[in-house]
C-alpha positions as CSV (number, residue, x, y, z in Angstrom):
1,M,90.5,-36.3,118.5
2,T,92.2,-38.5,115.8
3,D,94.6,-37.3,113.1
4,H,91.7,-37.9,110.6
5,D,89.3,-35.7,112.6
6,I,91.9,-33.0,112.7
7,A,92.5,-33.2,109.0
8,Q,88.8,-33.1,108.3
9,E,88.3,-30.1,110.6
10,A,91.2,-28.3,108.9
11,L,90.0,-28.8,105.3
12,G,89.0,-25.6,103.7
13,R,90.1,-23.4,106.5
14,P,92.2,-20.4,105.6
15,V,95.8,-21.6,105.6
16,R,96.9,-18.9,108.0
17,E,94.6,-20.4,110.6
18,L,96.2,-23.8,110.4
19,R,98.5,-25.0,113.1
20,D,102.0,-26.0,111.9
21,E,101.2,-29.7,112.0
22,E,98.0,-29.2,110.1
23,L,99.8,-27.2,107.5
24,E,102.4,-29.9,107.0
25,Q,99.7,-32.7,107.0
26,Q,97.6,-30.8,104.3
27,G,100.7,-30.0,102.3
28,K,101.7,-33.7,102.2
29,A,98.2,-34.7,101.4
30,V,97.8,-32.3,98.6
31,H,101.1,-33.4,97.0
32,D,100.2,-37.1,97.5
33,T,96.9,-36.6,95.6
34,R,98.3,-34.3,92.9
35,N,98.9,-37.0,90.3
36,W,95.4,-38.5,90.8
37,V,93.7,-35.1,90.4
38,F,95.8,-34.3,87.3
39,L,94.9,-37.6,85.7
40,N,91.4,-38.2,86.9
41,G,89.9,-35.0,88.2
42,T,87.6,-32.5,86.4
43,S,89.0,-29.2,85.4
44,E,87.2,-27.7,88.4
45,Q,88.8,-30.2,90.8
46,F,92.2,-29.5,89.3
47,A,91.8,-25.7,89.6
48,T,90.6,-26.0,93.2
49,H,93.4,-28.5,94.0
50,T,96.0,-26.2,92.4
51,A,94.8,-23.1,94.3
52,R,94.9,-24.9,97.6
53,M,98.3,-26.4,96.9
54,L,99.7,-23.0,96.1
55,E,98.1,-21.5,99.2
56,L,99.6,-24.2,101.4
57,E,103.1,-23.9,99.8
58,Q,103.1,-20.1,100.2
59,E,102.1,-20.3,103.8
60,Y,104.8,-22.9,104.5
61,L,107.3,-20.6,102.8
62,R,106.1,-17.7,104.9
63,R,106.4,-19.6,108.2
64,H,109.6,-21.6,107.4
65,P,111.6,-19.8,104.7
66,K,114.8,-21.6,105.5
67,R,113.4,-25.2,105.3
68,T,113.1,-25.2,101.5
69,W,115.4,-24.7,98.6
70,Q,113.9,-21.2,98.1
71,G,115.2,-20.1,101.5
72,T,118.6,-21.8,101.5
73,G,120.2,-19.8,98.7
74,G,119.6,-22.5,96.1
75,A,117.3,-20.2,94.2
76,G,118.8,-17.0,95.4
77,D,117.4,-14.6,98.0
78,P,113.6,-15.1,98.1
79,G,113.4,-11.3,98.4
80,S,110.6,-9.3,99.9
81,D,107.1,-10.4,100.6
82,I,106.1,-8.5,97.4
83,D,108.7,-10.5,95.4
84,V,107.4,-13.8,96.8
85,L,103.8,-12.8,96.1
86,R,104.8,-11.7,92.6
87,A,106.4,-15.1,91.9
88,A,103.4,-17.0,93.4
89,L,101.1,-15.0,91.1
90,R,103.2,-15.8,88.1
91,G,102.8,-19.5,89.0
92,I,99.1,-19.1,89.3
93,V,98.8,-17.3,86.0
94,A,100.9,-20.0,84.3
95,Q,98.6,-22.7,85.7
96,I,95.5,-20.8,84.6
97,E,96.9,-20.4,81.1
98,V,97.4,-24.1,80.9
99,L,93.8,-24.7,81.9
100,L,92.6,-22.3,79.2
101,V,94.3,-24.1,76.4
102,P,91.8,-26.2,74.4
103,Q,92.4,-29.8,75.1
104,P,92.4,-32.3,72.1
105,R,89.5,-34.6,72.0
106,V,90.2,-38.3,72.5
107,A,89.8,-40.1,69.2
108,E,86.4,-41.8,69.0
109,S,86.1,-45.4,68.0
110,S,85.9,-46.0,64.3
111,S,82.7,-48.0,64.6
112,E,79.2,-46.6,64.5
113,P,78.2,-44.3,67.3
114,T,75.9,-45.9,69.9
115,S,73.6,-44.6,72.6
116,D,74.5,-47.5,74.9
117,P,77.4,-46.3,77.1
118,V,78.4,-49.9,77.9
119,V,78.7,-50.8,74.2
120,A,80.5,-47.5,73.5
121,L,83.1,-48.3,76.2
122,L,83.5,-51.9,75.1
123,E,84.1,-50.7,71.5
124,R,86.8,-48.3,72.6
125,I,88.6,-51.1,74.5
126,A,88.1,-53.7,71.8
127,S,89.6,-51.3,69.2
128,S,92.7,-50.6,71.2
129,A,95.9,-52.6,71.0
130,N,95.2,-56.2,72.1
131,G,91.8,-55.2,73.5
132,R,93.3,-53.6,76.5
133,L,93.7,-50.1,78.0
134,H,95.3,-48.7,81.0
135,K,92.9,-48.4,83.9
136,L,93.1,-44.6,83.9
137,E,92.2,-44.5,80.2
138,V,89.2,-46.8,80.9
139,H,88.0,-44.5,83.6
140,Q,88.4,-41.5,81.3
141,A,86.6,-43.3,78.4
142,A,83.8,-44.3,80.8
143,R,83.2,-40.6,81.7
144,E,83.3,-39.6,78.1
145,V,80.6,-42.1,77.1
146,G,78.5,-41.4,80.1
147,L,79.0,-44.6,82.1
148,D,79.0,-43.9,85.9
149,R,81.4,-45.7,88.3
150,T,78.9,-48.1,89.6
151,A,77.9,-49.3,86.1
152,L,81.6,-49.5,85.2
153,A,82.3,-51.7,88.3
154,R,79.5,-54.0,87.3
155,L,81.3,-54.8,84.0
156,Y,84.0,-56.5,86.1
157,T,81.7,-58.3,88.5
158,R,78.7,-59.4,86.6
159,E,78.4,-62.9,85.1
160,P,79.6,-63.2,82.5
161,R,82.3,-60.6,83.1
162,L,82.7,-58.2,80.2
163,L,86.0,-56.7,81.5
164,A,88.9,-58.2,83.4
165,T,91.9,-56.6,85.2
166,E,95.5,-57.5,84.4
167,Q,97.7,-55.5,86.6
168,S,97.2,-51.8,85.6
169,D,95.4,-52.8,82.3
170,R,91.7,-53.5,81.7
171,V,91.0,-56.1,79.1
172,I,87.8,-57.0,77.2
173,T,86.8,-60.6,77.8
174,D,85.4,-63.1,75.3
175,A,82.0,-62.4,76.9
176,G,82.6,-58.7,76.3
177,L,83.4,-59.3,72.6
178,A,80.3,-61.5,72.3
179,H,78.2,-58.7,73.9
180,L,79.6,-56.3,71.3
181,T,78.8,-58.7,68.5
182,R,75.2,-59.0,69.7
183,A,74.9,-55.2,70.0
184,R,76.3,-54.6,66.5
185,G,73.9,-57.2,65.1
186,A,70.9,-55.6,66.7
187,A,71.8,-52.2,65.3
């Protein structure tokens, strides 16, 4: 059985059933993916990820209290199991409260609204500084206008290309600007 098979088998299992190496693998994986889920995930994915991360951390603390700063005296005596649970619950409540705060809407493009998600996305990119956005902003904008990942990918590969990549930025091409001009003229 490969490490990948072990990780797949362990996913979703109660953390108390995980072997030590599985607990450590999942703990590392959850921390490695945290930033991506925070920036790109849905609120449901973020909540699920947060719950699993907290479960893994608490189980690791239970099994190995002296391996972390919490058990070395850096944060004081971790206290009884009740104190540890109380602290974990406070952390969960704080995370839930953050999720419940209404999020500001991303400013829409100043141009006329359109029912074509490709045009809507191109308008957002064209109206940004120098016709470029960070790749994560483009993915978020694509979701907001209803453009799925496959359709978004085609904007980079079709001929003529409507979008180009420049390191971590996505840039509207001359063909993309021409596409926008035609779409605005037809409206």
